[in-house]
C-alpha positions in Angstrom: -4.9 -45.2 55.8 -5.2 -41.9 53.7 -2.8 -39.6 53.3 -3.7 -36.3 53.5 -3.6 -34.5 50.3 -2.6 -31.1 50.6 -4.9 -28.7 48.2 -1.9 -27.5 45.9 -2.0 -23.5 45.9 -4.3 -21.7 43.8 -6.1 -17.9 43.6 -9.5 -17.4 44.7 -11.9 -16.1 42.3 -10.9 -12.9 43.7 -7.2 -13.5 43.7 -7.3 -14.5 39.9 -8.9 -11.1 39.0 -6.2 -9.1 37.0 -4.8 -6.3 39.0 -5.8 -3.2 38.0 -4.5 -1.6 35.0 -2.4 1.8 35.5 -4.1 4.5 33.3 -2.0 6.0 30.8 -3.2 9.4 30.6 -1.0 10.0 27.6 -2.5 7.4 25.7 -6.1 8.2 26.4 -6.1 11.3 25.6 -4.3 10.3 22.1 -6.8 7.5 21.3 -9.6 10.5 22.3 -7.5 13.0 20.0 -7.8 10.4 16.8 -11.6 10.1 17.2 -12.6 13.4 17.9 -10.4 14.3 14.9 -12.4 12.1 12.7 -15.8 13.3 14.5 -15.3 17.0 14.1 -14.0 16.8 10.1 -17.4 14.5 9.5 -19.5 16.9 11.1 -18.0 19.9 12.2 -18.2 21.8 15.9 -21.6 22.0 16.2 -22.7 18.6 15.1 -20.0 16.7 17.0 -20.8 14.5 19.8 -19.0 14.3 23.0 -21.3 11.1 23.9 -20.1 9.3 20.6 -16.1 10.1 21.1 -16.5 8.9 24.7 -18.4 5.4 23.5 -15.6 5.1 20.7 -12.2 5.4 22.9 -14.3 3.3 25.6 -14.1 6.0 28.3 -16.3 8.8 29.6 -17.3 12.5 28.6 -16.0 13.1 32.4 -12.4 11.8 31.5 -12.7 13.9 28.0 -14.1 16.9 30.2 -11.1 16.7 33.1 -8.3 16.3 29.9 -10.1 18.7 27.5 -11.6 21.1 29.5 -14.9 21.3 27.0 -15.9 20.4 23.5 -14.3 23.7 22.2 -11.1 22.5 24.1 -11.7 19.4 22.1 -12.1 20.9 19.3 -9.1 23.1 19.4 -6.9 20.6 20.5 -7.6 18.5 17.2 -6.6 21.5 15.4 -3.6 21.9 16.9 -2.8 18.3 16.5 -3.8 18.1 13.2 -1.5 21.2 12.0 1.3 20.1 14.0 1.5 16.8 12.4 1.7 18.0 9.3 4.3 20.6 10.1 6.5 18.0 11.8 6.4 16.0 8.5 7.6 18.9 6.6 10.7 19.4 8.7 11.5 15.8 7.2 11.8 16.4 3.8 15.3 18.0 3.8 14.6 20.3 1.4 18.1 22.0 2.2 19.6 18.9 0.6 18.5 19.6 -2.4 18.6 22.4 -5.5 16.0 25.0 -5.5 13.7 24.3 -7.9 13.8 20.4 -6.8 13.3 21.7 -3.4 10.2 23.1 -4.3 9.0 20.7 -6.9 9.5 18.5 -3.9 7.0 20.5 -1.1 4.7 21.0 -3.6 4.4 17.4 -4.3 4.3 17.1 -0.8 1.3 19.3 0.4 -0.5 17.8 -2.8 0.0 14.3 -2.0 -0.6 15.4 2.5 -3.8 16.7 1.7 -5.2 14.0 -0.9 -4.1 11.3 2.2 -5.6 13.4 5.0 -9.1 14.8 3.8 -9.9 15.2 7.7 -7.4 17.9 7.7 -9.0 19.5 5.1 -12.4 19.3 6.7 -11.2 20.6 9.9 -9.9 24.0 8.3 -12.9 24.2 6.1 -14.7 24.5 9.7 -12.5 26.6 11.3 -13.2 29.0 8.4 -16.5 28.8 8.6 -16.5 30.2 12.5 -14.0 32.5 10.9 -10.7 30.9 13.0 -12.5 32.0 15.9 -10.6 28.8 17.4 -7.3 29.3 15.7 -7.2 32.4 17.2 -6.9 31.2 20.3 -3.9 29.2 19.7 -0.7 30.4 20.2 0.8 27.3 19.0 -0.6 26.6 15.8 0.4 30.6 15.0 4.0 29.4 16.0 4.0 26.1 14.2 3.2 28.3 10.9 6.3 30.2 10.9 8.6 27.4 10.2 6.6 26.7 7.4 7.0 29.8 5.7 10.3 29.9 6.7 10.8 26.4 4.9 9.2 28.3 1.3 11.2 31.5 1.9 14.5 29.6 2.0 13.8 27.8 -0.9 12.8 30.7 -2.8 15.7 33.0 -2.1 18.3 30.2 -2.7 16.6 30.4 -6.5 16.7 33.6 -6.4 20.5 33.8 -5.9 21.2 31.0 -8.1 19.3 32.8 -11.0 16.8 30.4 -11.2 13.9 31.8 -9.9 12.8 35.1 -10.4 12.7 38.2 -7.5 9.4 39.8 -6.0 8.1 37.0 -5.1 6.2 37.4 -1.1 6.9 33.8 0.3 3.9 34.1 2.0 1.8 34.4 -1.2 3.9 31.8 -2.3 2.7 29.3 0.3 -0.8 30.3 -0.3 -0.6 29.6 -3.4 0.9 26.3 -3.2 -1.9 25.4 -0.3 -4.4 27.1 -2.6 -4.2 24.8 -5.3 -3.9 21.4 -3.6 -6.4 22.2 -1.1 -9.3 22.8 -4.0 -8.3 19.4 -5.5 -9.7 17.9 -2.3 -12.3 20.5 -1.0 -14.2 20.5 -4.3 -13.4 17.0 -5.2 -16.8 15.8 -5.1 -18.9 18.8 -6.5 -16.2 19.2 -9.3 -16.7 15.6 -10.2 -20.4 15.6 -10.6 -20.4 19.0 -12.6 -17.7 18.0 -15.0 -18.4 14.3 -15.2 -14.4 13.3 -14.3 -13.5 11.5 -11.7 -10.9 13.2 -9.6 -10.1 10.6 -6.8 -8.9 8.0 -10.3 -5.1 7.7 -10.0 -4.7 8.7 -13.1 -6.4 12.0 -12.9 -4.5 12.2 -9.4 -1.3 11.6 -10.9 -1.9 14.4 -13.6 -3.3 17.1 -11.2 -0.4 16.4 -8.9 2.0 17.2 -11.7 0.0 20.0 -13.3 0.1 22.0 -9.7 4.1 21.7 -9.3 4.5 22.6 -12.8 2.6 25.8 -12.4 4.1 26.7 -9.6 7.6 26.1 -10.4 6.7 27.9 -13.9 5.4 30.9 -11.6 8.6 31.2 -10.0 11.1 30.4 -12.7 12.8 33.1 -14.3 
């Protein structure tokens, strides 16, 4: 007599299908912001396309609009995330643990390195200046983020004045602007300056020399 062979339990095709993944809104938004940052930095606000951002993140225009409201809302979120990133890193420099001049040197060097390594940030700032700060003005977040940055410069400077190594009468915002301007130019004008003067400003040796030069200029500017 043939024994009946009980079929081993096996899932049907439908059962074998993976259960639907739970939608991770936080991760989705982070992915969108990452791709959108590159898109806006490369093409500006007017040239960026939500279709391309959606395709690159395997999401949909509808989902992007759900999270950010509009193309302009996404652009503003990108700006806020970009400023948040640099300010977060600045708080980890522990400048208060260093002597005033050493702290200033570290701050200037960090600013130079960060801007060299994050060209998208520079392009976004340039784009926002083309729009005359229209979108940045709508963000209380960015305005609040810049307060600690100025406070950090002011604390380093005031410690230097008290230690009688920095001269008096320098406005911290002006000092912050001078640091930013020197570092910003090295990225924003790299290509035109290299072509006009026949120098490869992106070469490692050129970057080191420019970095050292900017640090020294700022220190000599504030030193007594």
